C-alpha positions in Angstrom: -0.1 -0.3 -0.2 2.9 2.9 1.0 4.4 1.6 -2.6 0.8 2.4 -4.1 0.4 5.7 -3.0 3.5 6.7 -3.7 3.3 5.4 -7.2 0.0 7.6 -7.4 0.9 10.7 -5.8 -1.2 12.7 -3.1 -3.0 14.7 -5.9 -4.2 11.9 -7.8 -5.2 10.3 -4.6 -7.0 13.3 -3.6 -9.1 13.9 -6.9 -9.5 9.8 -6.6 -11.8 10.4 -3.2 -13.2 13.3 -4.4 -14.6 11.7 -7.8 -15.6 8.8 -5.7 -17.8 11.0 -3.5 -19.5 13.0 -5.5 -20.5 9.3 -7.6 -21.8 8.1 -4.0 -23.9 11.1 -3.5 -25.3 11.1 -6.6 -25.9 7.7 -7.0 -27.8 8.0 -3.3 -29.6 10.8 -4.3 -30.9 9.0 -7.1 -32.1 5.8 -5.4 -33.8 8.1 -2.2 -35.6 9.9 -5.6 -36.7 6.4 -6.3 -37.6 5.0 -3.1 -39.5 8.4 -2.2 -43.0 7.9 -2.2 -45.0 10.7 -4.5 -46.4 14.0 -2.5 -50.2 14.4 -2.5 -52.1 17.7 -1.5 -53.0 17.7 2.5 -54.7 20.6 2.5 -55.1 23.4 -0.3 -56.3 26.9 -0.1 -55.7 27.8 3.2 -55.5 31.0 4.6 -51.6 32.4 5.7 -52.5 32.0 9.4 -53.7 28.3 9.3 -51.0 27.6 6.4 -48.6 28.5 9.2 -49.8 26.8 12.0 -49.8 23.4 10.0 -46.0 23.7 8.8 -45.0 24.3 12.3 -47.0 21.2 13.6 -45.3 19.1 10.4 -42.2 20.6 11.7 -42.3 19.3 14.8 -43.4 16.1 13.9 -40.1 15.6 11.1 -42.5 15.3 8.0 -40.8 16.1 4.6 -43.7 18.7 3.0 -43.3 21.5 0.0 -45.7 24.4 0.8 -46.8 26.6 -2.0 -47.9 30.1 -2.1 -51.6 29.9 -2.9 -51.9 27.9 0.4 -51.2 24.1 -1.0 -49.4 21.9 1.2 -48.0 18.6 -0.2 -46.9 15.7 1.6 -46.2 11.9 1.2 -49.2 10.1 -0.3 -49.2 7.5 2.2 -48.9 9.5 5.3 -51.9 11.9 4.3 -54.7 10.2 6.5 -52.3 10.1 9.2 -51.3 13.7 9.1 -55.2 14.5 9.0 -56.4 13.2 11.9 -53.4 14.1 13.8 -54.0 17.9 12.8 -57.6 17.6 13.4 -56.7 16.4 17.3 -55.0 20.0 17.4 -57.7 21.7 15.3 -55.8 22.1 12.6 -56.6 24.0 10.3 -58.4 25.6 12.3 -62.1 26.7 11.1 -62.8 29.6 13.5 -62.9 29.3 17.6 -65.7 26.5 18.6 -67.0 25.8 22.0 -63.3 24.7 23.2 -62.5 28.5 24.1 -64.4 27.8 27.3 -62.2 25.0 28.0 -58.8 27.5 28.3 -60.5 30.1 29.8 -60.1 31.0 33.7 -63.7 31.3 35.1 -62.8 33.1 38.4 -61.2 36.1 36.6 -63.3 36.3 33.5 -66.3 39.4 33.7 -69.6 38.8 32.5 -68.9 40.9 29.0 -65.9 38.7 28.4 -68.2 35.5 28.5 -70.9 36.8 26.1 -68.4 37.4 23.7 -66.8 34.2 24.0 -70.2 32.9 23.8 -70.8 34.8 20.4 -67.5 33.8 19.1 -68.2 30.2 19.7 -71.6 29.9 18.3 -69.8 31.8 15.1 -67.0 29.1 15.1 -69.4 26.0 15.4 -71.5 27.6 12.6 -68.6 28.2 10.4 -68.1 24.3 11.0 -70.9 23.3 10.2 -71.4 25.4 6.8 -68.0 23.9 6.1 -69.9 20.1 6.1 -71.8 21.0 3.2 -70.6 20.1 -0.2 -69.4 22.7 -2.3 -68.3 24.8 0.6 -64.3 25.3 0.7 -64.5 27.5 3.7 -66.7 29.9 5.8 -67.2 32.7 8.0 -70.0 33.6 10.2 -70.7 37.4 11.9 -73.5 37.0 14.4 -75.6 40.8 15.5 -77.3 39.9 18.6 -78.5 42.8 20.2 -79.0 43.2 24.1 -82.4 43.5 25.5 -82.5 46.6 27.1 -84.6 46.8 30.3 -87.1 49.7 29.7 -87.3 49.5 26.4 -90.9 48.8 24.7 -89.7 47.8 21.2 -87.0 44.5 21.0 -84.5 44.7 18.2 -84.2 41.9 16.2 -81.0 40.0 15.6 -79.1 39.6 12.0 -76.1 37.3 10.7 -74.0 37.5 7.7 -72.2 34.7 6.1 -69.0 34.6 3.8 -68.6 31.2 1.6 -65.6 30.5 -0.1 -66.9 28.2 -2.5 -65.4 25.2 -4.9 -68.7 25.6 -7.4 -71.9 27.4 -7.8 -74.1 27.2 -5.4 -77.8 26.2 -5.9 -80.5 28.1 -4.4 -81.8 25.0 -2.0 -78.1 24.9 -0.4 -78.5 28.9 0.0 -81.6 28.6 1.7 -80.4 25.6 3.8 -77.4 27.7 4.7 -80.0 30.5 6.0 -82.1 28.3 7.6 -79.2 26.4 9.5 -77.8 29.9 10.7 -81.7 30.8 11.6 -82.1 28.0 14.0 -79.1 28.2 15.9 -79.9 31.7 17.1 -83.4 33.2 19.1 -85.4 35.1 17.4 -83.4 35.1 14.2 -85.4 34.6 10.7 -84.0 33.2 7.7 -84.8 36.1 5.9 -82.4 38.4 8.0 -79.7 36.2 7.4 -77.1 37.6 4.4 -75.1 35.4 2.3 -72.2 36.1 0.5 -70.0 34.5 -1.8 -65.8 34.7 -2.0 -66.4 37.0 -5.7 -68.5 39.3 -3.9 -72.2 37.6 -5.5 -74.7 38.1 -2.9 -76.3 34.9 -2.7 -79.1 35.7 -0.1 -80.1 39.3 0.9 -80.4 40.0 4.3 -83.3 42.4 4.3 -86.7 41.1 5.9 -88.8 41.4 3.0 -92.6 40.8 3.5 -95.6 41.3 1.4 -96.2 41.8 -2.4 -91.6 41.9 -2.6 -91.3 38.9 -0.9 -94.3 37.2 -3.2 -92.5 38.3 -6.4 -89.2 36.9 -5.2 -90.5 34.0 -4.4 -92.7 33.7 -7.8 -89.6 34.4 -9.9 -87.6 31.6 -8.4 -90.3 29.0 -8.5 -90.9 29.9 -12.3 -87.1 29.7 -12.8 -87.0 26.5 -11.0 -89.9 25.0 -13.1 -88.4 25.9 -16.3 -85.0 24.5 -15.4 -86.6 21.1 -14.5 -88.6 21.0 -17.6 -85.4 22.1 -19.5 -83.4 19.1 -18.2 -86.3 16.5 -18.6 -86.8 17.5 -22.2 -82.5 17.5 -23.0 -82.1 14.2 -21.2 -84.5 12.4 -23.7 -83.3 13.9 -26.4 -80.0 13.6 -25.8 -80.4 10.0 -25.5 -81.2 10.3 -29.0 -79.0 12.4 -30.9 -76.0 12.1 -28.2 -74.9 14.2 -25.6 -74.0 18.0 -26.5 -75.9 17.5 -29.6 -79.2 19.4 -27.9 -80.0 22.6 -26.7 -83.2 23.4 -25.4 -84.7 26.6 -23.9 -88.0 26.7 -21.8 -90.8 29.7 -21.1 -93.2 29.4 -18.7 -96.4 31.5 -18.2 -97.3 30.5 -15.1 -100.3 32.1 -13.1 -99.9 33.0 -9.5 -103.2 34.6 -8.7 -104.9 33.6 -5.5 -108.6 33.4 -6.3 -111.3 32.3 -3.8 -115.2 32.0 -4.5 -118.3 31.7 -3.0 -121.8 31.0 -4.5 -125.3 30.3 -3.0 -128.3 28.3 -5.1 -132.0 28.0 -4.0 -134.3 25.3 -5.3 -138.1 26.4 -5.6 -139.3 23.6 -6.0 -138.1 21.8 -3.2 -139.9 23.3 0.1 -140.3 21.5 3.7 -142.3 23.1 6.6 -140.2 24.2 9.2 -142.9 25.7 11.8 -146.4 26.2 12.4 -147.9 28.8 14.8 -151.8 29.4 15.1 -153.4 32.1 17.7 -157.0 32.1 18.6 -158.7 35.0 20.4 -162.4 35.4 21.5 -163.9 38.7 23.2 -167.8 39.3 24.5 -168.9 43.1 25.7 -172.2 44.0 27.5 -173.6 47.2 27.8 -177.0 49.4 29.5 -178.9 52.6 30.8 -181.0 53.1 34.2 -183.9 56.1 34.5 -183.2 56.5 38.4 -180.6 59.3 39.7 -178.2 58.8 41.7 -179.1 59.9 45.4 -178.0 59.3 49.1 -181.1 57.4 49.2 -180.2 54.6 46.6 -176.8 54.3 48.9 -178.7 53.4 52.1 -179.0 49.9 53.7 -182.0 48.4 52.3 -182.8 51.0 50.0 -185.1 49.7 47.2 -183.2 48.2 43.8 -183.5 50.5 41.3 -185.8 49.3 38.7 -183.2 48.5 35.3 -183.1 49.9 32.1 -182.5 48.8 28.7 -178.8 46.8 28.0 -177.2 45.1 25.1 -174.5 42.2 24.6 -171.7 41.9 22.0 -169.2 38.8 21.6 -166.2 38.5 18.8 -163.4 35.6 17.6 -160.3 35.8 15.9 -158.4 32.6 14.9 -154.7 33.1 13.1 -152.3 30.6 11.9 -148.6 30.9 10.4 -146.7 28.0 8.6 -142.9 28.6 7.9 -141.3 26.9 4.5 -137.4 26.0 4.3 -136.3 26.0 1.0 -132.8 23.9 -0.3 -130.1 26.4 -0.6 -126.6 25.1 -1.6 -123.2 27.2 -1.2 -120.5 26.5 -3.2 -116.9 27.8 -2.1 -114.0 27.3 -4.3 -110.3 28.3 -3.5 -107.8 28.2 -6.5 -104.4 29.0 -5.6 -101.6 30.6 -7.1 -99.0 28.1 -9.9 -101.2 27.3 -12.7 -99.3 27.1 -16.0 -100.8 29.2 -18.2 -99.2 28.5 -21.6 -95.7 26.7 -22.1 -93.1 27.8 -25.0 -90.1 25.6 -25.6 -87.4 26.0 -28.3 -85.2 23.0 -29.3 -81.9 23.0 -31.4 -80.6 19.6 -32.7 -77.3 19.4 -34.1 -77.1 17.0 -37.3 -74.8 14.0 -37.8 -71.2 14.1 -39.4 -69.2 11.4 -41.0 -65.5 11.6 -40.0 -63.2 13.6 -37.3 -62.2 17.3 -38.4 -63.5 20.6 -38.5 -63.9 20.0 -42.4 -65.6 16.7 -41.5 -68.7 16.1 -44.0 -72.1 17.5 -42.2 -75.3 15.6 -42.7 -78.7 17.1 -41.8 -81.3 15.2 -40.3 -84.2 13.7 -42.2 -88.2 14.9 -41.6 -89.0 11.5 -40.2 -86.1 12.0 -37.4 -87.3 15.9 -36.9 -90.6 14.6 -36.6 -89.9 12.1 -34.3 -88.2 14.2 -31.7 -91.2 16.6 -32.0 -93.1 14.1 -30.5 -90.5 13.2 -28.0 -90.2 17.0 -27.0 -94.1 17.7 -26.7 -94.4 14.2 -24.9 -91.8 15.3 -21.9 -93.3 18.9 -21.7 -97.3 17.6 -21.6 -98.0 20.1 -24.7 -101.5 21.4 -24.7 -102.7 22.8 -27.7 -106.1 24.0 -25.9 -103.8 26.1 -23.4 -101.7 27.9 -26.1 -98.4 25.8 -26.0 -95.5 26.5 -28.6 -93.0 23.9 -29.5 -90.2 24.8 -32.4 -87.9 22.0 -33.2 -84.9 22.8 -35.5 -82.3 21.3 -37.1 -79.2 23.1 -37.4 -75.2 22.7 -37.1 -73.5 22.9 -33.6 -69.8 25.0 -33.6 -67.4 22.2 -33.7 -66.6 22.2 -29.8 -65.3 19.3 -27.6 -67.7 18.1 -25.1 -66.2 17.9 -21.6 -68.9 15.3 -20.8 -68.0 12.9 -23.3 -64.5 12.9 -22.8 -63.3 9.6 -20.8 -61.3 9.9 -17.6 -57.6 8.5 -18.9 -56.9 5.2 -16.8 -53.6 4.5 -15.6 -50.9 2.5 -17.1 -49.8 -0.7 -16.0 -52.2 0.0 -12.8 -50.1 3.1 -12.1 -50.8 6.5 -11.4 -49.5 9.5 -13.4 -47.1 10.5 -10.1 -45.2 7.3 -10.3 -44.6 7.4 -13.9 -43.5 11.2 -13.3 -41.1 9.4 -11.0 -39.8 6.7 -13.0 -39.0 8.9 -15.7 -37.2 11.7 -13.7 -35.1 8.6 -11.9 -34.3 7.4 -15.5 -33.2 10.6 -16.5 -31.0 10.8 -13.5 -29.7 7.3 -14.3 -29.2 8.4 -18.0 -27.2 11.7 -17.0 -25.3 9.4 -14.1 -23.8 6.8 -17.0 -22.6 9.6 -19.3 -20.9 11.5 -16.9 -19.5 8.5 -15.6 -18.6 7.1 -19.3 -17.1 10.5 -20.3 -15.8 12.4 -17.7 -14.9 9.7 -15.0 -13.4 6.9 -16.5 -11.0 8.9 -19.0 -10.0 10.6 -15.5 -9.2 7.8 -13.4 -7.5 6.3 -16.9 -5.4 9.0 -17.0 -5.0 9.0 -13.2 -4.1 5.2 -13.2 -1.8 5.4 -16.7 2.1 4.8 -16.4 4.5 8.4 -16.7 7.3 6.7 -19.0 10.5 8.0 -19.0 11.8 8.8 -22.4 15.6 7.7 -23.0 17.4 9.9 -25.3 17.9 8.7 -28.8 21.6 9.3 -29.8 21.3 10.3 -33.6 24.1 10.4 -36.3 25.8 13.7 -34.9 25.4 12.7 -31.5 22.5 14.7 -30.3 20.3 12.9 -28.0 16.2 12.9 -29.0 13.7 11.8 -27.1 11.3 9.5 -27.4 12.9 8.2 -30.7 11.3 5.3 -32.6 13.0 2.4 -32.8 13.5 1.0 -36.1 11.1 -1.8 -36.9 12.0 -5.8 -36.7 13.5 -7.6 -39.7 11.4 -10.1 -42.1 12.7 -13.1 -39.5 11.3 -11.1 -36.7 14.6 -10.6 -35.0 15.8 -6.9 -34.3 18.9 -5.5 -36.3 22.3 -5.9 -35.1 24.6 -3.1 -33.5 25.8 -0.8 -36.2 23.5 -2.4 -38.5 21.7 0.3 -41.4 18.1 0.0 -42.1 17.2 1.2 -45.5 14.0 4.0 -46.2 12.1 2.3 -49.0 13.4 -1.5 -50.1 16.8 -0.6 -49.1 17.1 2.4 -52.0 17.5 5.2 -49.6 20.4 7.8 -50.2 21.4 8.0 -46.7 20.6 4.6 -44.7 19.5 5.0 -41.0 22.2 3.6 -38.8 21.1 2.2 -35.1 23.7 3.8 -32.6 24.9 1.2 -29.8 23.8 3.4 -27.4 19.9 3.6 -27.8 18.7 2.0 -30.7 16.4 4.7 -32.9 15.9 6.1 -36.1 17.7 9.2 -37.2 14.7 11.5 -38.3 16.9 14.5 -39.3 18.3 12.0 -42.0 14.7 11.1 -43.1 13.5 14.8 -43.4 16.7 16.0 -45.3 16.7 12.7 -47.7 13.5 11.1 -48.1 10.5 13.0 -49.9 7.6 13.7 -48.3 5.6 10.6 -49.1 8.2 8.2 -48.7 8.7 10.2 -45.4 5.1 9.5 -44.0 5.1 6.4 -45.4 7.6 5.1 -43.3 6.7 6.8 -40.7 3.4 4.8 -40.5 5.3 1.5 -41.6 7.3 2.3 -38.1 4.3 3.0 -35.9 2.1 0.2 -36.9 5.6 -1.9 -35.8 5.9 -0.3 -32.7 2.6 1.0 -31.4 3.4 1.3 -27.7 6.8 3.3 -28.5 5.0 5.6 -30.7 2.6 6.1 -28.0 5.0 6.8 -25.8 6.9 9.5 -27.6 3.4 11.4 -28.2 2.8 11.4 -24.3 6.6 12.8 -24.0 5.5 15.6 -26.7 2.4 16.5 -25.2 4.4 16.9 -21.8 6.9 18.6 -22.9 6.7 22.6 -22.0 5.8 24.7 -25.0 
């Protein structure tokens, strides 16, 4: 080993060690890149504050991650579920402050004002968490305004609420109404009409004004008409698309709906149908007697045992009356009819159907549909919409060429190649490129460098030429036909023994007198002779060339 180090030298050994270290680190990096699992999204679209909290927790857990500027955090795909459960235990990412705020507060040093504020914050946080569980909602913030009850106030103020949503897709009317009722049900005396909902793009999804009367009724009627038109359009488009194909039909529906509320009451009597209801009879008889006397009225007539007066003339009268009352009941019919709003007055449906295209490309020939096909499609549309000619419905089905655009729904989902996901294929391609790069570096950089380090450093012996001056690296004379070396002092002819000045091998160092060759032979013969000498002694020729390269300029 000491001889090896002495022969190689300290400089060469250091270069060898550096090259070996670089190659080892390079191949270790390739092995790590191949074995490292692909990364997937742990959380996306986080707020800066939430992203900082999540990354701090991942640093504490010694987990490798990639954080992007849009709030997306990437972690190894085989650790996503475990990391989400671990972060959920610490309420990360935080979706508002919930009822856990009371677990960390000091009940003895907290005033009533702080308790009320914490209760309001906890309610807002819990509502935000509940709203985020709805499909399509990415994040939510809830603000509640609950007025304090005044002791001597006669009028009571109503609470209100506002919700800000960050959505992945367009929210439907039913989802918005569900959020309104969810918030209203969690706060006492709060009505859904006083809950305002705004999305992250500044669109008002639901108003926070307490509308009533004609305004609220008009809004409900408009929404009901739109919902009915959408349902009917989807029904017609679905049945026609099953015949002409998805993306080859467009349907528009206009509905005229009567929302008038009518209540009618009618009474009818039948004179031929009568029934005795009651009978009352009154009978009255009376008599009257009248007369006159001739004796005058005196005191004597009033005395006792007085003689009675002689009666004069008298008259009598008697009367009688009978009254009978009979009450009859005539049959009566009372009819009350109530007609609620929502009756369809008329429907107008417009349908555009694309033709058939044979071949591919924008210049493919277009073929319109036949009259029989259009008749069948028109009948399908009438059946799906419930066509009523007496009501005044209108249907227009037209065949026109559509603009050639790719239908997103008809594009099939890409299938994984050989059962591997795209992320794994990217890792394989990356590792292949690194391996090819390492192979090229090893072949064209490391290998020539190592060969040059281990190549022997031949000592060029001086060659004695005719005039006695030494020439380093002179080529020896080619061997004779019999394979033996020429004897000392022998001469070698340049071309078949006819050279003007033969080359003489000196006893001190066998070689060729190049000055004689250059001075006495033609150029072509010199080149030919030198080629023969190089072919006969390749190792010596290589040693001479190396000596020339190492000589200072």
